[in-house]
N, CA, C and O atoms as CSV, one atom per row, in Angstrom:
chain,resi,resn,atom,element,x,y,z
A,1,MET,N,N,60.497,103.994,116.967
A,1,MET,CA,C,61.281,104.542,116.007
A,1,MET,C,C,62.744,105.350,116.097
A,1,MET,O,O,63.909,105.236,115.715
A,2,ARG,N,N,61.736,106.394,116.993
A,2,ARG,CA,C,62.818,107.271,117.488
A,2,ARG,C,C,64.261,106.851,118.176
A,2,ARG,O,O,65.351,107.384,117.965
A,3,GLY,N,N,64.031,105.991,118.860
A,3,GLY,CA,C,64.920,105.254,119.627
A,3,GLY,C,C,65.613,104.369,119.006
A,3,GLY,O,O,66.721,104.184,119.512
A,4,TRP,N,N,65.350,103.691,118.007
A,4,TRP,CA,C,66.257,102.994,116.787
A,4,TRP,C,C,66.954,103.829,116.363
A,4,TRP,O,O,68.164,103.675,116.528
A,5,LEU,N,N,66.443,105.092,115.619
A,5,LEU,CA,C,67.468,106.077,114.900
A,5,LEU,C,C,68.358,106.750,115.557
A,5,LEU,O,O,69.231,107.340,114.921
A,6,ALA,N,N,68.322,106.809,117.095
A,6,ALA,CA,C,69.175,107.383,117.768
A,6,ALA,C,C,70.410,106.598,118.056
A,6,ALA,O,O,71.539,107.088,118.055
A,7,ILE,N,N,70.048,104.997,118.371
A,7,ILE,CA,C,71.102,104.025,118.280
A,7,ILE,C,C,71.970,104.007,117.138
A,7,ILE,O,O,73.185,104.052,117.329
A,8,VAL,N,N,71.546,103.951,116.082
A,8,VAL,CA,C,71.961,103.872,114.613
A,8,VAL,C,C,72.775,105.091,114.304
A,8,VAL,O,O,73.676,104.985,113.472
A,9,LEU,N,N,72.541,106.268,114.907
A,9,LEU,CA,C,73.245,107.293,114.881
A,9,LEU,C,C,74.536,107.257,116.115
A,9,LEU,O,O,75.645,107.740,115.885
A,10,LEU,N,N,74.301,106.836,116.963
A,10,LEU,CA,C,75.004,106.938,117.940
A,10,LEU,C,C,76.249,105.891,117.809
A,10,LEU,O,O,77.306,106.118,118.396
A,11,GLY,N,N,76.071,104.800,117.052
A,11,GLY,CA,C,76.890,103.774,116.465
A,11,GLY,C,C,77.354,104.302,115.663
A,11,GLY,O,O,78.559,104.056,115.619
A,12,ALA,N,N,76.946,105.123,114.749
A,12,ALA,CA,C,77.882,105.466,113.544
A,12,ALA,C,C,78.987,106.739,114.159
A,12,ALA,O,O,79.882,107.139,113.414
A,13,LEU,N,N,78.843,107.263,115.437
A,13,LEU,CA,C,79.487,107.998,115.950
A,13,LEU,C,C,80.808,107.433,116.735
A,13,LEU,O,O,81.963,107.853,116.801
A,14,VAL,N,N,80.111,106.249,117.328
A,14,VAL,CA,C,81.682,105.648,117.902
A,14,VAL,C,C,82.207,104.538,117.213
A,14,VAL,O,O,81.765,103.391,117.273
A,15,THR,N,N,83.345,105.002,116.437
A,15,THR,CA,C,83.849,103.786,115.897
A,15,THR,C,C,85.306,103.377,116.396
A,15,THR,O,O,86.052,104.096,117.061
A,16,PRO,N,N,85.562,102.114,115.959
A,16,PRO,CA,C,86.651,101.662,116.837
A,16,PRO,C,C,87.934,102.175,116.246
A,16,PRO,O,O,87.967,102.563,115.078
A,17,ALA,N,N,89.178,102.187,117.161
A,17,ALA,CA,C,90.004,102.859,116.715
A,17,ALA,C,C,90.442,101.762,115.102
A,17,ALA,O,O,90.366,100.539,114.983
A,18,ALA,N,N,90.847,102.721,114.169
A,18,ALA,CA,C,91.543,101.917,112.980
A,18,ALA,C,C,92.821,100.759,113.494
A,18,ALA,O,O,93.739,100.911,114.300
A,19,ALA,N,N,92.475,99.718,112.750
A,19,ALA,CA,C,93.787,98.652,112.624
A,19,ALA,C,C,94.799,99.316,112.486
A,19,ALA,O,O,94.697,100.283,111.732
A,20,LEU,N,N,96.095,99.068,113.125
A,20,LEU,CA,C,97.478,99.407,112.498
A,20,LEU,C,C,97.824,98.263,111.658
A,20,LEU,O,O,97.752,97.071,111.958
A,21,ASP,N,N,98.203,98.787,110.581
A,21,ASP,CA,C,99.059,97.543,109.735
A,21,ASP,C,C,100.432,98.480,109.483
A,21,ASP,O,O,100.513,99.648,109.862
A,22,LEU,N,N,101.346,97.858,108.876
A,22,LEU,CA,C,102.725,98.069,108.358
A,22,LEU,C,C,102.635,99.570,108.000
A,22,LEU,O,O,102.852,100.497,108.781
A,23,ASN,N,N,102.212,99.687,106.449
A,23,ASN,CA,C,102.181,100.986,106.217
A,23,ASN,C,C,101.261,102.075,107.073
A,23,ASN,O,O,101.700,103.217,107.214
A,24,ALA,N,N,100.298,101.796,107.498
A,24,ALA,CA,C,99.893,102.989,108.711
A,24,ALA,C,C,100.596,103.166,109.651
A,24,ALA,O,O,100.265,104.102,110.379
A,25,PHE,N,N,101.828,102.374,110.033
A,25,PHE,CA,C,102.620,102.638,110.959
A,25,PHE,C,C,103.699,103.559,110.696
A,25,PHE,O,O,104.190,104.385,111.466
A,26,ARG,N,N,103.971,103.323,109.605
A,26,ARG,CA,C,104.904,104.059,108.573
A,26,ARG,C,C,104.589,105.252,108.737
A,26,ARG,O,O,105.143,105.970,109.570
A,27,ALA,N,N,103.475,105.705,107.818
A,27,ALA,CA,C,102.768,106.754,107.510
A,27,ALA,C,C,102.671,107.500,108.679
A,27,ALA,O,O,103.055,108.669,108.723
A,28,GLN,N,N,102.216,106.952,109.574
A,28,GLN,CA,C,102.582,108.015,111.324
A,28,GLN,C,C,103.715,108.614,111.657
A,28,GLN,O,O,103.753,109.653,112.316
A,29,HIS,N,N,104.988,107.837,111.110
A,29,HIS,CA,C,106.078,108.436,111.443
A,29,HIS,C,C,106.940,109.008,110.257
A,29,HIS,O,O,108.169,109.075,110.282
A,30,GLY,N,N,106.155,109.403,109.236
A,30,GLY,CA,C,106.697,110.185,108.038
A,30,GLY,C,C,107.574,109.153,106.883
A,30,GLY,O,O,108.484,109.477,106.120
A,31,ARG,N,N,106.964,107.900,107.070
A,31,ARG,CA,C,107.862,106.883,106.106
A,31,ARG,C,C,106.953,106.795,104.826
A,31,ARG,O,O,105.740,106.979,104.933
A,32,PRO,N,N,107.510,106.527,103.672
A,32,PRO,CA,C,106.743,106.131,102.794
A,32,PRO,C,C,106.114,104.735,102.835
A,32,PRO,O,O,106.533,103.885,103.621
A,33,VAL,N,N,105.085,104.498,101.967
A,33,VAL,CA,C,104.389,103.149,101.756
A,33,VAL,C,C,105.361,102.366,101.336
A,33,VAL,O,O,106.193,102.887,100.594
A,34,LEU,N,N,105.516,100.938,101.688
A,34,LEU,CA,C,106.028,100.218,101.313
A,34,LEU,C,C,105.295,99.276,100.182
A,34,LEU,O,O,104.074,99.250,100.336
A,35,GLY,N,N,105.784,98.495,99.076
A,35,GLY,CA,C,104.753,97.687,98.371
A,35,GLY,C,C,104.907,96.332,98.902
A,35,GLY,O,O,105.923,95.958,99.487
A,36,MET,N,N,103.653,95.449,98.640
A,36,MET,CA,C,103.581,94.267,99.022
A,36,MET,C,C,104.167,93.114,98.074
A,36,MET,O,O,103.657,92.872,96.980
A,37,SER,N,N,105.274,92.426,98.573
A,37,SER,CA,C,106.170,91.464,97.561
A,37,SER,C,C,105.680,90.145,97.840
A,37,SER,O,O,105.288,89.716,98.925
A,38,GLY,N,N,105.749,89.530,96.700
A,38,GLY,CA,C,105.253,88.160,96.482
A,38,GLY,C,C,106.259,87.294,97.103
A,38,GLY,O,O,106.027,86.453,97.972
A,39,GLN,N,N,107.629,87.630,96.478
A,39,GLN,CA,C,108.719,86.756,97.068
A,39,GLN,C,C,108.725,86.927,98.516
A,39,GLN,O,O,108.760,85.949,99.263
A,40,LEU,N,N,108.689,88.248,98.989
A,40,LEU,CA,C,108.925,88.254,100.433
A,40,LEU,C,C,107.918,87.975,101.267
A,40,LEU,O,O,108.054,87.933,102.490
A,41,SER,N,N,106.660,87.732,100.549
A,41,SER,CA,C,105.691,87.082,101.439
A,41,SER,C,C,105.756,85.880,101.507
A,41,SER,O,O,105.370,85.333,102.540
A,42,GLY,N,N,106.207,85.205,100.551
A,42,GLY,CA,C,106.556,83.723,100.528
A,42,GLY,C,C,107.556,83.223,101.468
A,42,GLY,O,O,107.453,82.125,102.013
A,43,ALA,N,N,108.422,83.948,101.635
A,43,ALA,CA,C,109.556,83.846,102.686
A,43,ALA,C,C,109.376,83.988,103.967
A,43,ALA,O,O,110.099,83.488,104.829
A,44,ALA,N,N,108.000,84.964,104.241
A,44,ALA,CA,C,107.923,85.384,105.547
A,44,ALA,C,C,106.769,84.167,105.897
A,44,ALA,O,O,106.666,83.832,107.077
A,45,SER,N,N,105.788,83.420,104.739
A,45,SER,CA,C,105.049,82.448,105.322
A,45,SER,C,C,105.586,81.099,105.242
A,45,SER,O,O,104.917,80.135,105.615
A,46,SER,N,N,106.945,80.965,104.700
A,46,SER,CA,C,107.647,79.858,104.667
A,46,SER,C,C,108.266,79.748,106.232
A,46,SER,O,O,108.266,78.677,106.840
A,47,HIS,N,N,108.711,80.806,106.714
A,47,HIS,CA,C,109.390,80.822,107.661
A,47,HIS,C,C,108.424,80.689,109.112
A,47,HIS,O,O,108.817,80.193,110.168
A,48,ALA,N,N,106.980,81.308,108.833
A,48,ALA,CA,C,106.209,81.552,109.886
A,48,ALA,C,C,105.945,79.925,110.115
A,48,ALA,O,O,105.914,79.507,111.273
A,49,GLN,N,N,105.771,79.094,109.100
A,49,GLN,CA,C,105.240,77.648,109.132
A,49,GLN,C,C,106.223,77.065,110.076
A,49,GLN,O,O,105.899,76.574,111.158
A,50,THR,N,N,107.776,77.157,109.498
A,50,THR,CA,C,109.141,76.587,110.220
A,50,THR,C,C,108.821,76.986,111.849
A,50,THR,O,O,108.770,76.101,112.703
A,51,LEU,N,N,108.656,78.123,112.105
A,51,LEU,CA,C,108.687,78.704,113.615
A,51,LEU,C,C,107.327,78.074,114.224
A,51,LEU,O,O,107.387,77.450,115.284
A,52,ALA,N,N,106.321,78.215,113.664
A,52,ALA,CA,C,105.268,77.185,114.200
A,52,ALA,C,C,105.580,75.586,114.582
A,52,ALA,O,O,105.464,74.962,115.637
A,53,GLY,N,N,105.964,75.261,113.435
A,53,GLY,CA,C,106.507,73.693,113.696
A,53,GLY,C,C,107.260,73.464,114.736
A,53,GLY,O,O,106.904,72.554,115.485
A,54,SER,N,N,108.245,74.072,114.988
A,54,SER,CA,C,109.569,74.209,116.063
A,54,SER,C,C,109.083,74.520,117.357
A,54,SER,O,O,109.486,74.057,118.424
A,55,GLY,N,N,107.954,75.554,117.120
A,55,GLY,CA,C,107.459,76.105,118.405
A,55,GLY,C,C,108.676,77.019,119.143
A,55,GLY,O,O,108.814,76.998,120.366
A,56,ARG,N,N,109.459,77.746,118.341
A,56,ARG,CA,C,110.399,78.709,118.952
A,56,ARG,C,C,110.603,79.761,117.910
A,56,ARG,O,O,110.217,79.577,116.755
A,57,LEU,N,N,111.161,80.788,118.263
A,57,LEU,CA,C,111.497,82.062,117.500
A,57,LEU,C,C,112.967,81.817,117.046
A,57,LEU,O,O,113.784,81.283,117.795
A,58,THR,N,N,113.235,82.190,115.910
A,58,THR,CA,C,114.483,82.104,115.268
A,58,THR,C,C,114.756,82.872,113.963
A,58,THR,O,O,113.912,82.861,113.067
A,59,HIS,N,N,115.865,83.508,113.844
A,59,HIS,CA,C,116.273,84.068,112.355
A,59,HIS,C,C,117.120,82.969,111.541
A,59,HIS,O,O,117.477,83.123,110.373
A,60,ALA,N,N,117.380,81.869,112.308
A,60,ALA,CA,C,118.611,81.185,111.674
A,60,ALA,C,C,118.104,80.968,109.857
A,60,ALA,O,O,116.948,80.635,109.595
A,61,GLY,N,N,118.858,81.144,109.050
A,61,GLY,CA,C,119.107,80.717,107.785
A,61,GLY,C,C,118.006,82.252,107.102
A,61,GLY,O,O,117.034,82.024,106.382
A,62,PHE,N,N,118.269,83.199,107.362
A,62,PHE,CA,C,117.125,84.389,107.165
A,62,PHE,C,C,118.136,84.843,105.888
A,62,PHE,O,O,117.438,85.271,104.969
A,63,ARG,N,N,119.667,84.874,105.545
A,63,ARG,CA,C,119.998,85.189,104.093
A,63,ARG,C,C,119.721,84.056,103.122
A,63,ARG,O,O,119.633,84.286,101.916
A,64,GLN,N,N,119.589,82.886,103.603
A,64,GLN,CA,C,119.220,81.865,102.629
A,64,GLN,C,C,117.456,82.125,102.230
A,64,GLN,O,O,116.986,81.830,101.132
A,65,ARG,N,N,116.917,82.531,102.994
A,65,ARG,CA,C,115.658,82.670,102.881
A,65,ARG,C,C,115.043,83.614,101.917
A,65,ARG,O,O,113.995,83.506,101.280
A,66,VAL,N,N,115.987,84.633,101.952
A,66,VAL,CA,C,115.831,85.885,101.690
A,66,VAL,C,C,116.907,86.403,100.810
A,66,VAL,O,O,117.684,87.277,101.195
A,67,PRO,N,N,116.966,85.752,99.377
A,67,PRO,CA,C,118.672,86.150,98.871
A,67,PRO,C,C,118.362,87.219,98.228
A,67,PRO,O,O,117.985,87.077,97.065
A,68,LEU,N,N,118.425,88.383,98.724
A,68,LEU,CA,C,118.352,89.677,98.204
A,68,LEU,C,C,119.783,90.409,98.317
A,68,LEU,O,O,120.538,90.488,99.286
A,69,ASN,N,N,119.916,90.937,96.963
A,69,ASN,CA,C,121.332,91.415,96.736
A,69,ASN,C,C,121.588,92.971,97.589
A,69,ASN,O,O,122.667,93.555,97.684
A,70,GLY,N,N,120.142,93.457,98.205
A,70,GLY,CA,C,120.583,94.879,98.737
A,70,GLY,C,C,119.859,94.635,100.251
A,70,GLY,O,O,119.818,93.546,100.822
A,71,THR,N,N,119.451,95.562,100.624
A,71,THR,CA,C,119.005,95.739,102.350
A,71,THR,C,C,117.921,94.619,102.424
A,71,THR,O,O,117.218,94.295,101.467
A,72,ALA,N,N,117.860,94.003,103.810
A,72,ALA,CA,C,116.848,93.422,104.076
A,72,ALA,C,C,116.776,93.009,105.393
A,72,ALA,O,O,117.808,92.558,105.890
A,73,ALA,N,N,115.721,93.071,106.096
A,73,ALA,CA,C,115.518,92.830,107.667
A,73,ALA,C,C,114.472,91.749,107.940
A,73,ALA,O,O,113.877,91.193,107.016
A,74,GLU,N,N,114.290,91.501,109.052
A,74,GLU,CA,C,113.124,90.437,109.330
A,74,GLU,C,C,112.828,90.866,110.834
A,74,GLU,O,O,113.609,91.439,111.593
A,75,ASN,N,N,111.774,90.538,111.044
A,75,ASN,CA,C,111.087,90.748,112.495
A,75,ASN,C,C,110.319,89.542,112.889
A,75,ASN,O,O,109.400,89.278,112.113
A,76,VAL,N,N,110.476,88.681,113.982
A,76,VAL,CA,C,109.686,87.460,114.372
A,76,VAL,C,C,109.184,87.982,115.647
A,76,VAL,O,O,109.687,88.780,116.438
A,77,ALA,N,N,107.896,87.240,115.662
A,77,ALA,CA,C,107.215,87.597,117.203
A,77,ALA,C,C,106.153,86.052,117.339
A,77,ALA,O,O,106.050,85.150,116.507
A,78,TYR,N,N,105.743,86.131,118.154
A,78,TYR,CA,C,104.765,84.793,118.586
A,78,TYR,C,C,103.725,85.613,119.447
A,78,TYR,O,O,104.074,86.705,119.897
A,79,GLY,N,N,102.365,85.086,119.708
A,79,GLY,CA,C,101.311,85.272,120.531
A,79,GLY,C,C,100.308,86.354,120.228
A,79,GLY,O,O,99.409,86.480,121.060
A,80,CYS,N,N,100.300,87.175,119.163
A,80,CYS,CA,C,99.458,88.034,118.794
A,80,CYS,C,C,98.443,87.476,117.600
A,80,CYS,O,O,98.899,87.036,116.545
A,81,ALA,N,N,96.836,87.551,117.916
A,81,ALA,CA,C,95.931,86.922,117.219
A,81,ALA,C,C,95.561,87.696,115.618
A,81,ALA,O,O,94.790,87.268,114.758
A,82,ASP,N,N,96.320,88.840,115.591
A,82,ASP,CA,C,96.232,89.640,114.492
A,82,ASP,C,C,97.113,90.536,113.992
A,82,ASP,O,O,97.861,90.976,114.865
A,83,GLU,N,N,97.282,90.926,113.014
A,83,GLU,CA,C,98.400,92.052,112.463
A,83,GLU,C,C,98.595,93.161,113.155
A,83,GLU,O,O,99.713,93.574,113.462
A,84,ASP,N,N,97.426,93.765,113.471
A,84,ASP,CA,C,97.516,95.085,114.584
A,84,ASP,C,C,98.256,94.717,115.945
A,84,ASP,O,O,99.102,95.505,116.369
A,85,CYS,N,N,98.022,93.766,116.515
A,85,CYS,CA,C,98.444,93.179,117.494
A,85,CYS,C,C,100.051,93.249,117.362
A,85,CYS,O,O,100.769,93.986,118.038
A,86,VAL,N,N,100.378,92.569,116.613
A,86,VAL,CA,C,101.775,92.342,116.298
A,86,VAL,C,C,102.690,93.135,115.744
A,86,VAL,O,O,103.897,92.909,115.836
A,87,ILE,N,N,102.102,94.298,115.019
A,87,ILE,CA,C,102.481,95.774,114.590
A,87,ILE,C,C,102.780,96.290,115.703
A,87,ILE,O,O,103.982,96.544,115.787
A,88,ARG,N,N,102.003,96.626,116.853
A,88,ARG,CA,C,102.044,97.285,117.931
A,88,ARG,C,C,102.905,96.660,118.972
A,88,ARG,O,O,103.394,97.384,119.840
A,89,GLN,N,N,103.205,94.991,118.959
A,89,GLN,CA,C,104.043,94.517,119.915
A,89,GLN,C,C,105.684,94.974,119.389
A,89,GLN,O,O,106.642,95.229,120.119
A,90,TRP,N,N,105.637,94.975,118.073
A,90,TRP,CA,C,107.359,95.279,117.411
A,90,TRP,C,C,107.581,96.657,117.662
A,90,TRP,O,O,108.682,97.118,117.964
A,91,ALA,N,N,106.507,97.334,117.535
A,91,ALA,CA,C,106.428,99.246,117.757
A,91,ALA,C,C,107.217,99.134,119.101
A,91,ALA,O,O,108.374,99.552,119.147
A,92,ARG,N,N,106.619,98.580,120.195
A,92,ARG,CA,C,107.402,98.902,121.377
A,92,ARG,C,C,109.029,98.203,121.883
A,92,ARG,O,O,109.529,98.248,123.008
A,93,SER,N,N,109.551,97.627,120.725
A,93,SER,CA,C,110.552,97.180,120.665
A,93,SER,C,C,111.793,97.768,119.792
A,93,SER,O,O,111.774,97.715,118.562
A,94,GLY,N,N,112.751,98.267,120.440
A,94,GLY,CA,C,113.639,99.370,119.527
A,94,GLY,C,C,114.001,98.894,118.452
A,94,GLY,O,O,114.094,99.570,117.428
A,95,ARG,N,N,114.327,97.340,118.542
A,95,ARG,CA,C,115.106,96.949,117.015
A,95,ARG,C,C,114.053,96.614,116.308
A,95,ARG,O,O,114.259,96.981,115.151
A,96,HIS,N,N,112.788,95.985,116.436
A,96,HIS,CA,C,112.068,95.967,115.615
A,96,HIS,C,C,111.199,96.974,114.879
A,96,HIS,O,O,110.736,96.873,113.743
A,97,ARG,N,N,111.053,98.098,115.872
A,97,ARG,CA,C,110.435,99.382,115.332
A,97,ARG,C,C,111.229,100.049,114.302
A,97,ARG,O,O,110.714,100.713,113.403
A,98,ALA,N,N,112.993,99.796,114.494
A,98,ALA,CA,C,113.473,100.581,113.614
A,98,ALA,C,C,113.588,99.943,112.121
A,98,ALA,O,O,113.769,100.662,111.138
A,99,ASN,N,N,113.457,98.404,112.034
A,99,ASN,CA,C,113.282,97.656,110.960
A,99,ASN,C,C,111.996,98.062,110.332
A,99,ASN,O,O,111.927,98.082,109.103
A,100,MET,N,N,110.865,98.421,111.137
A,100,MET,CA,C,109.441,98.457,110.341
A,100,MET,C,C,109.872,100.140,109.910
A,100,MET,O,O,109.210,100.533,108.950
A,101,LEU,N,N,110.623,100.924,110.331
A,101,LEU,CA,C,110.783,102.430,110.015
A,101,LEU,C,C,112.264,102.736,108.816
A,101,LEU,O,O,112.729,103.823,108.471
A,102,ARG,N,N,112.626,101.581,108.485
A,102,ARG,CA,C,113.882,101.617,107.633
A,102,ARG,C,C,113.527,102.706,106.411
A,102,ARG,O,O,112.456,102.746,105.804
A,103,ARG,N,N,114.375,103.347,106.253
A,103,ARG,CA,C,114.223,104.039,104.828
A,103,ARG,C,C,114.702,103.598,103.716
A,103,ARG,O,O,114.463,104.181,102.659
A,104,ASP,N,N,115.432,102.529,103.777
A,104,ASP,CA,C,116.257,101.804,102.777
A,104,ASP,C,C,115.601,100.343,102.429
A,104,ASP,O,O,116.248,99.329,102.166
A,105,VAL,N,N,114.542,100.429,102.470
A,105,VAL,CA,C,113.597,99.139,101.962
A,105,VAL,C,C,112.400,99.897,100.858
A,105,VAL,O,O,112.325,101.115,100.696
A,106,SER,N,N,111.622,99.000,100.251
A,106,SER,CA,C,110.955,99.389,99.408
A,106,SER,C,C,109.382,98.681,99.114
A,106,SER,O,O,108.351,99.105,98.590
A,107,ALA,N,N,109.869,97.133,99.864
A,107,ALA,CA,C,108.861,96.279,99.799
A,107,ALA,C,C,108.916,95.280,101.061
A,107,ALA,O,O,110.019,95.063,101.563
A,108,TYR,N,N,107.782,94.670,101.584
A,108,TYR,CA,C,107.520,93.801,102.544
A,108,TYR,C,C,106.847,92.268,102.198
A,108,TYR,O,O,106.322,91.943,101.133
A,109,GLY,N,N,106.971,91.660,103.077
A,109,GLY,CA,C,105.848,90.711,103.220
A,109,GLY,C,C,105.713,90.226,104.810
A,109,GLY,O,O,106.587,90.410,105.657
A,110,ILE,N,N,104.378,89.540,105.046
A,110,ILE,CA,C,104.042,89.618,106.587
A,110,ILE,C,C,103.177,88.177,106.220
A,110,ILE,O,O,102.522,87.979,105.196
A,111,ALA,N,N,103.345,87.380,107.193
A,111,ALA,CA,C,102.545,86.309,107.414
A,111,ALA,C,C,102.752,85.750,108.690
A,111,ALA,O,O,103.672,86.054,109.449
A,112,SER,N,N,101.878,84.932,108.899
A,112,SER,CA,C,101.638,84.220,110.540
A,112,SER,C,C,101.133,82.638,110.231
A,112,SER,O,O,100.583,82.154,109.241
A,113,ALA,N,N,101.443,82.209,111.160
A,113,ALA,CA,C,101.026,80.400,110.844
A,113,ALA,C,C,100.806,79.812,112.617
A,113,ALA,O,O,101.426,80.007,113.662
A,114,GLU,N,N,99.871,79.209,112.321
A,114,GLU,CA,C,99.631,78.605,114.060
A,114,GLU,C,C,100.304,77.047,114.393
A,114,GLU,O,O,100.209,76.018,113.724
A,115,GLY,N,N,100.996,77.284,115.651
A,115,GLY,CA,C,101.656,76.107,115.857
A,115,GLY,C,C,100.664,75.085,116.695
A,115,GLY,O,O,99.490,75.335,116.970
A,116,ALA,N,N,101.331,73.968,117.018
A,116,ALA,CA,C,100.168,72.780,117.442
A,116,ALA,C,C,99.752,73.262,118.654
A,116,ALA,O,O,98.768,72.566,118.904
A,117,LYS,N,N,99.908,74.052,119.585
A,117,LYS,CA,C,99.280,74.564,120.780
A,117,LYS,C,C,98.372,75.765,120.818
A,117,LYS,O,O,97.724,76.194,121.773
A,118,GLY,N,N,98.459,76.241,119.525
A,118,GLY,CA,C,97.414,77.415,119.250
A,118,GLY,C,C,98.119,78.629,119.041
A,118,GLY,O,O,97.558,79.656,118.657
A,119,ARG,N,N,99.427,78.535,119.303
A,119,ARG,CA,C,100.115,79.856,119.657
A,119,ARG,C,C,100.298,80.363,118.070
A,119,ARG,O,O,100.311,79.508,117.184
A,120,ARG,N,N,100.421,81.588,117.786
A,120,ARG,CA,C,100.452,82.142,116.414
A,120,ARG,C,C,101.870,82.966,116.253
A,120,ARG,O,O,102.304,83.793,117.055
A,121,TYR,N,N,102.415,82.591,115.165
A,121,TYR,CA,C,103.739,82.987,115.003
A,121,TYR,C,C,103.676,83.915,113.756
A,121,TYR,O,O,102.992,83.628,112.774
A,122,TRP,N,N,104.434,85.053,113.850
A,122,TRP,CA,C,104.534,86.221,112.937
A,122,TRP,C,C,105.950,86.386,112.513
A,122,TRP,O,O,106.899,86.386,113.297
A,123,VAL,N,N,106.059,86.568,110.829
A,123,VAL,CA,C,107.169,87.103,110.386
A,123,VAL,C,C,106.863,88.277,109.316
A,123,VAL,O,O,105.902,88.265,108.545
A,124,LEU,N,N,107.807,89.255,109.397
A,124,LEU,CA,C,107.757,90.660,108.894
A,124,LEU,C,C,109.078,90.405,107.905
A,124,LEU,O,O,110.134,90.308,108.531
A,125,VAL,N,N,109.181,90.277,106.414
A,125,VAL,CA,C,110.527,90.489,106.118
A,125,VAL,C,C,110.301,91.553,105.107
A,125,VAL,O,O,109.404,91.501,104.265
A,126,LEU,N,N,111.344,92.729,105.255
A,126,LEU,CA,C,111.779,93.914,104.570
A,126,LEU,C,C,112.707,93.523,103.599
A,126,LEU,O,O,113.535,92.614,103.666
A,127,GLY,N,N,112.428,94.494,102.473
A,127,GLY,CA,C,113.646,94.531,101.619
A,127,GLY,C,C,113.463,95.236,100.237
A,127,GLY,O,O,112.691,96.191,100.153
A,128,ASN,N,N,114.076,94.837,99.280
A,128,ASN,CA,C,113.986,95.886,98.159
A,128,ASN,C,C,113.789,94.862,96.660
A,128,ASN,O,O,113.685,95.397,95.556
């Protein structure tokens, strides 16, 4: 019984690092939280499906997909299995990182889709 209790207590002390999402990343850099937007999530999902279907990354048609009158930005990527991975991947790229830390956006949508060969495509859309 004593050994079992020690294992349980040790397990409580050893916790994995918290998964990183967009708002956690922004908070680490002193930026305000963004709201999740249904419109931007829909645009991200649609484009992720397009990328997965074509098997290539592109921003083609961005302004048609995201007809916002204000500021808007888009990050695309492939290869990550989860959001934590793709946020960290974008954080290592100057332009993608700058998009995630923009001060002139208030909402976002993020989505992924799996391509025919099992490769996962990601799209993050930011706007107001």
